[in-house]
C-alpha positions as CSV (number, residue, x, y, z in Angstrom):
1,X,75.4,17.3,-48.9
2,X,76.3,20.6,-47.2
3,X,78.9,18.7,-45.1
4,X,80.1,16.8,-48.1
5,X,80.7,19.9,-50.2
6,X,83.3,21.1,-47.6
7,X,84.9,17.6,-47.7
8,X,84.9,17.6,-51.5
9,X,87.3,20.6,-51.6
10,X,90.5,18.5,-52.1
11,X,88.9,16.5,-54.9
12,X,87.8,19.7,-56.6
13,X,91.2,21.3,-56.3
14,X,92.8,18.2,-57.9
15,X,90.3,18.3,-60.7
16,X,91.0,22.0,-61.4
17,X,94.8,21.3,-61.5
18,X,94.1,18.5,-64.0
19,X,92.0,20.9,-66.1
20,X,94.9,23.4,-66.0
21,X,97.3,20.6,-67.1
22,X,94.9,19.9,-70.1
23,X,95.0,23.6,-71.1
24,X,98.7,23.5,-70.8
25,X,98.8,20.5,-73.2
26,X,96.7,22.3,-75.7
27,X,99.0,25.4,-75.6
28,X,102.1,23.2,-76.0
29,X,100.6,21.4,-79.0
30,X,99.7,24.8,-80.5
31,X,103.3,26.1,-80.0
32,X,104.8,23.0,-81.5
33,X,102.6,23.4,-84.6
34,X,103.3,27.1,-84.9
35,X,107.0,26.5,-84.7
36,X,106.8,23.7,-87.3
37,X,104.8,25.9,-89.8
38,X,107.0,28.9,-89.3
39,X,110.2,27.0,-90.2
40,X,111.9,27.6,-86.8
41,X,114.7,25.4,-85.5
42,X,113.7,21.9,-84.4
43,X,114.5,22.8,-80.8
44,X,111.7,25.4,-80.8
45,X,109.2,22.6,-81.6
46,X,110.8,20.0,-79.4
47,X,110.6,21.7,-76.0
48,X,106.7,22.1,-76.2
49,X,106.4,18.4,-76.9
50,X,108.6,17.6,-73.9
51,X,106.4,19.8,-71.7
52,X,103.3,18.2,-73.3
53,X,104.5,14.7,-72.2
54,X,105.3,15.9,-68.7
55,X,101.9,17.5,-68.4
56,X,100.3,14.3,-69.6
57,X,102.0,12.3,-66.8
58,X,101.1,14.9,-64.3
59,X,97.5,14.9,-65.4
60,X,97.3,11.1,-65.1
61,X,98.7,11.2,-61.6
62,X,96.2,14.0,-60.6
63,X,93.4,11.9,-62.0
64,X,94.3,8.8,-59.9
65,X,94.8,10.9,-56.8
66,X,91.4,12.6,-57.4
67,X,89.7,9.3,-57.7
68,X,91.3,8.1,-54.4
69,X,90.3,11.3,-52.5
70,X,86.8,11.2,-53.9
71,X,86.4,7.5,-52.9
72,X,87.6,8.4,-49.3
73,X,85.1,11.2,-49.2
74,X,82.3,8.9,-50.3
75,X,83.3,6.2,-47.8
76,X,83.3,8.7,-44.9
77,X,79.9,10.0,-45.9
78,X,78.5,6.4,-46.1
79,X,79.9,5.6,-42.7
80,X,78.3,8.7,-41.2
81,X,74.9,8.0,-42.8
82,X,74.9,4.3,-41.9
83,X,75.8,5.1,-38.3
84,X,73.0,7.7,-38.2
85,X,70.5,5.3,-39.8
86,X,71.4,2.5,-37.4
87,X,71.2,4.9,-34.5
88,X,67.7,5.9,-35.4
89,X,66.6,2.3,-35.9
90,X,68.1,1.1,-32.6
91,X,66.7,4.2,-30.8
92,X,63.2,3.3,-32.1
93,X,63.6,-0.2,-30.7
94,X,61.5,-3.3,-31.6
95,X,58.6,-0.9,-32.2
96,X,60.2,-0.1,-35.5
97,X,59.1,-3.5,-36.8
98,X,55.5,-2.5,-36.4
99,X,56.0,0.2,-39.1
100,X,58.6,-1.4,-41.3
101,X,59.4,-4.8,-42.6
102,X,62.8,-6.1,-41.5
103,X,63.9,-6.5,-45.1
104,X,63.0,-2.9,-45.7
105,X,65.1,-1.8,-42.8
106,X,68.0,-3.9,-44.0
107,X,67.6,-2.3,-47.5
108,X,67.7,1.2,-45.9
109,X,70.9,0.5,-44.0
110,X,72.7,-1.4,-46.7
111,X,71.3,-0.7,-50.2
112,X,70.0,2.8,-49.8
113,X,73.2,4.0,-48.1
114,X,75.3,2.4,-50.8
115,X,73.2,4.1,-53.4
116,X,74.4,7.4,-52.0
117,X,78.1,6.6,-52.7
118,X,78.1,8.2,-56.1
119,X,76.4,11.3,-54.7
120,X,79.3,12.1,-52.4
121,X,82.2,10.5,-54.3
122,X,81.4,11.6,-57.8
123,X,78.4,13.9,-58.2
124,X,79.3,16.7,-55.7
125,X,82.9,17.1,-57.1
126,X,81.6,16.8,-60.6
127,X,78.9,19.4,-60.1
128,X,81.4,21.9,-58.9
129,X,83.9,21.1,-61.6
130,X,81.1,21.3,-64.2
131,X,81.0,25.1,-63.5
132,X,84.6,25.9,-62.7
133,X,86.3,23.7,-65.4
134,X,84.4,25.0,-68.5
135,X,84.7,28.6,-67.1
136,X,88.5,28.2,-66.9
137,X,88.7,26.9,-70.5
138,X,86.4,29.5,-71.7
139,X,88.6,32.3,-70.4
140,X,91.6,30.9,-72.3
141,X,89.5,30.6,-75.5
142,X,88.1,34.1,-75.0
143,X,91.6,35.5,-74.9
144,X,92.5,33.7,-78.2
145,X,89.2,33.9,-80.2
146,X,86.1,35.6,-78.8
147,X,83.9,34.1,-81.5
148,X,85.0,30.6,-80.6
149,X,84.3,31.3,-77.0
150,X,80.7,32.3,-77.9
151,X,80.3,29.0,-79.9
152,X,81.6,27.0,-77.0
153,X,79.4,28.8,-74.5
154,X,76.3,28.2,-76.6
155,X,77.0,24.5,-77.1
156,X,77.8,24.2,-73.4
157,X,74.4,25.6,-72.4
158,X,72.7,22.9,-74.4
159,X,74.1,20.2,-72.1
160,X,72.4,21.1,-68.8
161,X,69.1,21.7,-70.6
162,X,69.2,18.3,-72.2
163,X,70.3,16.7,-68.9
164,X,67.4,18.4,-67.0
165,X,64.9,16.8,-69.4
166,X,66.4,13.4,-69.2
167,X,66.9,13.7,-65.5
168,X,63.2,13.9,-64.8
169,X,62.7,10.5,-66.4
170,X,65.9,9.2,-64.7
171,X,64.7,10.2,-61.3
172,X,61.4,8.5,-61.7
173,X,63.0,5.4,-63.2
174,X,65.5,5.2,-60.3
175,X,62.7,5.6,-57.7
176,X,60.7,2.7,-59.3
177,X,63.9,0.5,-59.5
178,X,64.6,0.9,-55.8
179,X,61.0,0.2,-54.9
180,X,61.1,-3.0,-57.0
181,X,64.3,-4.0,-55.2
182,X,62.7,-3.5,-51.8
183,X,59.7,-5.5,-52.8
184,X,61.9,-8.3,-54.0
185,X,63.9,-8.3,-50.8
186,X,60.8,-8.4,-48.6
187,X,59.2,-11.1,-50.6
188,X,62.4,-13.2,-50.6
189,X,62.8,-12.9,-46.8
190,X,59.1,-13.8,-46.2
191,X,59.4,-16.9,-48.4
192,X,62.6,-18.1,-46.8
193,X,61.0,-17.8,-43.4
194,X,58.0,-19.8,-44.5
195,X,59.7,-22.2,-46.8
196,X,58.6,-25.3,-44.7
197,X,54.9,-24.2,-44.9
198,X,55.2,-23.4,-48.7
199,X,56.7,-26.9,-49.4
200,X,54.2,-28.7,-47.3
201,X,51.3,-26.9,-49.0
202,X,52.8,-27.7,-52.5
203,X,53.2,-24.1,-53.5
204,X,57.0,-24.2,-54.0
205,X,56.9,-23.9,-57.8
206,X,54.3,-21.1,-57.7
207,X,56.4,-19.1,-55.3
208,X,59.5,-19.7,-57.4
209,X,57.6,-18.3,-60.4
210,X,56.4,-15.3,-58.4
211,X,60.0,-14.6,-57.3
212,X,61.1,-14.9,-60.9
213,X,58.5,-12.3,-61.9
214,X,59.7,-10.0,-59.2
215,X,63.3,-10.4,-60.3
216,X,62.4,-9.8,-63.9
217,X,60.5,-6.6,-62.9
218,X,63.7,-5.4,-61.2
219,X,65.7,-6.2,-64.3
220,X,63.4,-4.2,-66.5
221,X,63.4,-1.2,-64.2
222,X,67.2,-1.3,-64.0
223,X,67.5,-1.3,-67.8
224,X,65.2,1.8,-67.9
225,X,67.6,3.6,-65.6
226,X,70.5,2.7,-67.9
227,X,68.5,3.9,-71.0
228,X,68.0,7.3,-69.4
229,X,71.7,7.5,-68.7
230,X,72.5,6.8,-72.4
231,X,70.1,9.6,-73.4
232,X,72.0,12.1,-71.2
233,X,75.3,11.0,-72.7
234,X,74.0,11.2,-76.2
235,X,73.0,14.9,-75.6
236,X,76.5,15.8,-74.5
237,X,78.1,14.0,-77.4
238,X,75.8,15.9,-79.8
239,X,76.8,19.3,-78.3
240,X,80.5,18.4,-78.5
241,X,80.2,17.3,-82.1
242,X,78.3,20.5,-83.1
243,X,80.9,22.7,-81.4
244,X,83.8,21.0,-83.2
245,X,82.1,21.0,-86.6
246,X,81.2,24.7,-86.4
247,X,84.7,25.7,-85.3
248,X,86.4,23.5,-87.8
249,X,84.4,24.9,-90.6
250,X,85.2,28.4,-89.4
251,X,88.9,27.8,-89.3
252,X,89.0,25.9,-92.6
253,X,87.2,28.8,-94.3
254,X,89.7,31.3,-92.7
255,X,92.6,29.2,-93.8
256,X,91.3,29.0,-97.4
257,X,90.7,32.7,-97.5
258,X,94.1,33.5,-96.2
259,X,92.8,35.3,-93.1
260,X,94.1,32.8,-90.5
261,X,97.2,34.4,-89.2
262,X,98.0,32.0,-86.4
263,X,97.2,28.3,-87.3
264,X,98.5,27.3,-83.9
265,X,95.7,29.3,-82.3
266,X,93.1,27.3,-84.3
267,X,94.7,24.0,-83.2
268,X,94.7,25.1,-79.6
269,X,91.0,26.1,-79.7
270,X,90.0,22.8,-81.3
271,X,92.1,20.9,-78.7
272,X,90.4,22.8,-75.9
273,X,86.9,21.8,-77.1
274,X,87.2,18.3,-75.5
275,X,88.7,20.0,-72.4
276,X,85.7,22.3,-72.2
277,X,83.3,19.3,-72.3
278,X,85.3,17.0,-70.1
279,X,84.0,18.4,-66.8
280,X,80.5,18.3,-68.3
281,X,81.0,14.7,-69.4
282,X,82.0,13.9,-65.8
283,X,78.9,15.7,-64.6
284,X,76.7,13.8,-67.0
285,X,78.2,10.5,-65.9
286,X,77.6,11.3,-62.3
287,X,74.1,12.8,-62.9
288,X,72.6,9.3,-62.6
289,X,74.2,9.0,-59.1
290,X,72.2,12.1,-58.2
291,X,69.0,10.4,-59.6
292,X,69.7,7.3,-57.5
293,X,70.3,9.4,-54.4
294,X,66.8,10.9,-54.3
295,X,64.8,7.8,-53.5
296,X,67.6,6.6,-51.2
297,X,67.6,9.9,-49.3
298,X,63.8,9.7,-49.0
299,X,64.1,6.3,-47.3
300,X,66.7,7.6,-44.8
301,X,64.7,10.8,-44.1
302,X,61.6,8.6,-43.3
303,X,63.3,7.0,-40.4
304,X,62.1,8.3,-37.1
305,X,64.1,11.0,-35.4
306,X,66.1,9.8,-32.4
307,X,64.3,10.5,-29.1
308,X,65.4,13.5,-27.1
309,X,68.0,13.0,-24.5
310,X,66.5,12.7,-21.0
311,X,66.8,15.7,-18.8
312,X,69.9,15.9,-16.6
313,X,68.2,14.6,-13.5
314,X,69.5,12.0,-11.1
315,X,68.1,8.5,-11.7
316,X,66.1,7.4,-8.7
317,X,66.9,4.2,-6.9
318,X,63.8,1.9,-6.6
319,X,63.0,-0.8,-4.1
320,X,64.4,-4.1,-5.1
321,X,61.1,-5.9,-4.4
322,X,58.7,-3.8,-6.4
323,X,58.1,-0.9,-8.6
324,X,54.9,1.3,-8.5
325,X,53.5,2.1,-11.9
326,X,51.2,4.9,-12.8
327,X,49.7,5.8,-16.2
328,X,48.1,9.3,-16.3
329,X,45.9,10.2,-19.3
330,X,48.3,8.4,-21.7
331,X,47.7,8.7,-25.4
332,X,49.6,7.0,-28.2
333,X,49.0,6.4,-31.9
334,X,50.9,3.9,-34.1
335,X,49.1,4.9,-37.3
336,X,46.7,7.9,-37.6
337,X,44.6,6.1,-40.2
338,X,43.9,3.3,-37.7
339,X,43.1,5.6,-34.7
340,X,44.8,5.7,-31.3
341,X,46.2,2.6,-29.7
342,X,45.8,4.3,-26.3
343,X,43.2,7.0,-25.8
344,X,43.5,8.7,-22.4
345,X,44.5,5.5,-20.4
346,X,45.0,5.9,-16.7
347,X,45.7,3.3,-14.0
348,X,47.9,2.6,-11.0
349,X,49.7,-0.6,-9.9
350,X,51.1,-0.5,-6.3
351,X,54.6,-2.0,-5.8
352,X,54.5,-5.8,-5.5
353,X,51.0,-6.3,-7.0
354,X,49.8,-7.9,-10.2
355,X,47.8,-6.2,-13.0
356,X,46.2,-8.4,-15.6
357,X,45.5,-6.6,-18.9
358,X,42.7,-8.2,-20.8
359,X,40.7,-7.3,-23.9
360,X,40.5,-8.2,-27.6
361,X,43.4,-7.9,-30.0
362,X,44.2,-4.3,-30.8
363,X,42.9,-3.1,-27.5
364,X,46.3,-1.7,-26.5
365,X,47.7,-4.4,-24.2
366,X,51.0,-4.7,-26.1
367,X,51.3,-1.0,-26.4
368,X,51.2,-0.6,-22.6
369,X,54.1,-3.1,-22.3
370,X,56.1,-1.4,-25.0
371,X,55.9,1.9,-23.2
372,X,57.0,0.3,-20.0
373,X,59.9,-1.4,-21.8
374,X,60.9,2.0,-23.2
375,X,60.5,1.1,-26.8
376,X,58.0,3.9,-27.5
377,X,57.1,7.2,-25.7
378,X,53.6,8.4,-25.2
379,X,52.3,11.1,-27.5
380,X,50.8,12.8,-24.4
381,X,50.2,12.0,-20.8
382,X,52.6,10.8,-18.1
383,X,54.0,7.4,-17.1
384,X,55.9,7.0,-13.8
385,X,57.9,4.3,-12.1
386,X,58.0,4.9,-8.4
387,X,57.0,8.5,-9.0
388,X,59.8,9.1,-11.5
389,X,58.6,10.1,-15.0
390,X,59.7,7.4,-17.4
391,X,60.9,10.1,-19.8
392,X,63.6,11.1,-17.2
393,X,65.0,7.7,-16.8
394,X,68.3,6.8,-18.5
395,X,67.5,3.9,-20.9
396,X,70.1,1.6,-19.3
397,X,68.7,2.3,-15.8
398,X,65.1,1.6,-17.0
399,X,66.3,-1.6,-18.6
400,X,67.7,-2.8,-15.3
401,X,64.3,-2.3,-13.7
402,X,62.4,-4.5,-16.2
403,X,62.2,-8.2,-16.9
404,X,60.2,-9.3,-20.0
405,X,58.9,-12.6,-21.3
406,X,56.9,-12.5,-24.5
407,X,55.1,-15.0,-26.7
408,X,58.3,-16.2,-28.3
409,X,61.5,-15.9,-26.4
410,X,64.4,-14.1,-28.1
411,X,67.1,-16.8,-28.2
412,X,70.4,-16.6,-30.2
413,X,72.8,-19.2,-31.5
414,X,75.0,-20.4,-28.6
415,X,74.7,-22.5,-25.5
416,X,71.7,-22.6,-23.2
417,X,74.0,-21.2,-20.5
418,X,75.0,-18.3,-22.8
419,X,71.3,-17.5,-23.5
420,X,70.5,-17.4,-19.7
421,X,73.6,-15.3,-18.9
422,X,72.5,-12.7,-21.5
423,X,70.3,-11.2,-18.8
424,X,73.4,-10.5,-16.6
425,X,76.7,-11.1,-18.4
426,X,78.7,-10.8,-15.2
427,X,76.8,-13.6,-13.4
428,X,78.8,-16.6,-12.2
429,X,78.1,-20.2,-13.3
430,X,76.5,-20.9,-10.0
431,X,74.1,-18.1,-10.3
432,X,73.1,-19.2,-13.8
433,X,72.6,-22.8,-12.5
434,X,70.4,-21.5,-9.7
435,X,68.3,-19.5,-12.2
436,X,67.9,-22.6,-14.3
437,X,66.8,-24.6,-11.2
438,X,64.2,-22.0,-10.2
439,X,62.8,-22.1,-13.8
440,X,62.7,-26.0,-13.7
441,X,65.2,-26.0,-16.6
442,X,67.6,-28.3,-14.8
443,X,65.3,-31.3,-15.5
444,X,65.4,-30.4,-19.2
445,X,69.2,-29.9,-19.1
446,X,69.6,-33.4,-17.5
447,X,68.4,-35.1,-20.7
448,X,70.4,-33.0,-23.1
449,X,73.8,-34.2,-24.2
450,X,75.8,-31.4,-22.7
451,X,73.4,-30.1,-20.1
452,X,73.3,-26.3,-20.0
453,X,76.3,-26.2,-22.3
454,X,74.2,-27.7,-25.1
455,X,74.3,-25.5,-28.2
456,X,71.1,-24.2,-29.7
457,X,70.4,-22.5,-33.1
458,X,69.2,-19.1,-33.8
459,X,65.8,-18.5,-32.4
460,X,66.1,-21.5,-30.1
461,X,66.3,-24.1,-32.8
462,X,66.6,-27.5,-31.2
463,X,64.4,-26.6,-28.2
464,X,60.6,-27.1,-28.0
465,X,58.4,-24.1,-27.3
466,X,58.1,-25.0,-23.6
467,X,61.8,-25.5,-23.2
468,X,62.6,-22.2,-24.9
469,X,60.1,-20.4,-22.6
470,X,61.8,-21.9,-19.6
471,X,65.1,-20.5,-20.8
472,X,63.3,-17.1,-20.9
473,X,62.0,-17.6,-17.3
474,X,65.5,-18.6,-16.1
475,X,66.9,-15.4,-17.8
476,X,64.3,-13.4,-15.8
477,X,65.2,-15.1,-12.6
478,X,68.9,-14.3,-13.2
479,X,68.1,-10.7,-14.0
480,X,66.0,-10.4,-10.8
481,X,64.3,-7.2,-12.0
482,X,61.6,-5.7,-9.7
483,X,59.2,-5.2,-12.6
484,X,58.0,-8.2,-14.6
485,X,56.2,-7.8,-17.9
486,X,54.5,-10.8,-19.4
487,X,53.0,-10.6,-22.9
488,X,51.0,-13.8,-23.7
489,X,53.8,-16.0,-22.4
490,X,51.9,-19.2,-23.0
491,X,50.1,-18.3,-26.2
492,X,51.6,-21.1,-28.4
493,X,51.9,-23.9,-25.9
494,X,49.9,-27.1,-25.4
495,X,47.9,-27.4,-22.1
496,X,50.5,-29.6,-20.3
497,X,53.4,-27.4,-21.2
498,X,51.4,-24.3,-20.4
499,X,50.8,-25.5,-16.9
500,X,54.5,-26.1,-16.4
501,X,55.4,-22.7,-17.7
502,X,52.8,-21.0,-15.6
503,X,54.1,-22.7,-12.5
504,X,57.5,-21.2,-13.2
505,X,56.0,-17.8,-13.8
506,X,54.1,-17.9,-10.5
507,X,57.3,-18.5,-8.6
508,X,59.0,-15.7,-10.6
509,X,56.2,-13.2,-9.8
510,X,56.6,-13.6,-6.0
511,X,57.6,-10.2,-4.5
512,X,57.6,-8.4,-7.9
513,X,55.3,-6.0,-9.6
514,X,53.7,-7.9,-12.5
515,X,51.9,-6.6,-15.6
516,X,50.4,-9.5,-17.5
517,X,48.8,-9.3,-20.9
518,X,47.3,-12.8,-21.4
519,X,44.4,-14.9,-22.4
520,X,41.9,-16.3,-19.9
521,X,43.7,-19.5,-19.0
522,X,46.8,-17.8,-17.9
523,X,45.0,-14.9,-16.2
524,X,43.1,-17.2,-13.8
525,X,46.4,-18.6,-12.5
526,X,47.5,-15.2,-11.2
527,X,45.8,-13.4,-8.4
528,X,45.6,-9.7,-9.1
529,X,43.5,-6.9,-10.4
530,X,42.1,-7.1,-13.9
531,X,42.0,-4.1,-16.3
532,X,39.8,-4.6,-19.3
533,X,40.9,-2.5,-22.3
534,X,38.6,-1.5,-25.1
535,X,39.8,0.7,-28.0
536,X,42.7,2.0,-25.8
537,X,40.5,2.9,-22.9
538,X,40.1,1.3,-19.5
539,X,36.8,-0.5,-18.6
540,X,35.8,-0.7,-14.9
541,X,38.3,-3.0,-13.1
542,X,37.4,-6.0,-11.0
543,X,39.3,-8.3,-8.8
544,X,40.5,-11.8,-9.7
545,X,40.5,-14.6,-7.2
């Protein structure tokens, strides 16, 4: 908002010029009336009307230009906020999904940022004009009739008081409405993902009714927000009506008593009453934008701060055939209420060796891998790769060191060849085919209609679990990273497919440093040192044949 106030300067200046044009119109109307009542020549009443028409055209043009400038200001602010929000989400990496639902993140980047449009495009200029505009009109009225100025000032003070009272309810209603929208989005995304299971279980109608109830809740909460907006508008209209009635009665009494010397002045004051309340009306209309902005800003502020830039140290070159890993008293907590995921963990893995992480779910295996991937940073302690603190590595350099294969490979819509080449976009077709051969993917490609150029859907649609995992292995072969991280790579495969995938992983692990988090069947295939984790701590290690 501090940055937007500076950017709102042109819109505020145009609004003040429009207010001056409105004051000029009131003066012209008063002069025309005064000339007509005094019996002056028709020309004396004509030129104020001509100026009045010219000011009306000028005011309309200023209004259009102000709307355009305000829209551009709001669009620039939304681009800035959306870029910052996306930067924070991307900097947090996949670990962000441990804390937030994907639908919630999408809502933050799209809906919450869009909800701030009115704050920058309308509310900030309106808030400034709500002070300067009435003050400008009040000065003119004070020069003509001090009593009328006092009446206008009193009526004007009623508006912010009424808006403050209605604003408390509007802010709460807007917060509940955005929360209902987020719940509906998350529920809808989850049901679309599991639509096949829902249909097979016969719960389609029940889920449709549940979605209908969520949509109806959003409708009710939206209507409550609109109701609060109407209350604010009604308070302003009431203050305007009171001011006009009081001033009209005053001038009628003065006219009847013969004490009204300048009828034109009375007309000018009465015409300036709507001009006095016009900026306040704009402020009241934009006040709901301010109410919507609160919950939206809270969601943006809740995003994690981007990590600090790494120190300006040279990135160390590491041996191509292995990376030595060291964890030194590493501590990390995802959620304070659930306790630490890693609690003083220390271990070393020499270059070219294999470490097998075992332990129950929640013991910290995946957290170790996410630290090595660079998705999260330890709360305390030190992690080094070949002696270099992981915090000093440029993310792109760290990414080149690491190959990763998880439980479900990340495949996108495109050809199999494109999915393999994703590991190293500059690789030639021959290198991609060699990687496919080492992963035993060429036998799979031979039975596909277009071989490696066969298109697959998002998430590997069209491939079996074992075939998709072989694509991930081929991708790792192509990348040829010295550090290989395996996170339950055969968790969802049948025994026959698991054996084939493990065979490819054994070939891939040759000459590389490997950290494997896996169940017993996969762990027995790899020769290496086992590290048992319990509650984020290391149990005594033992060898594996």
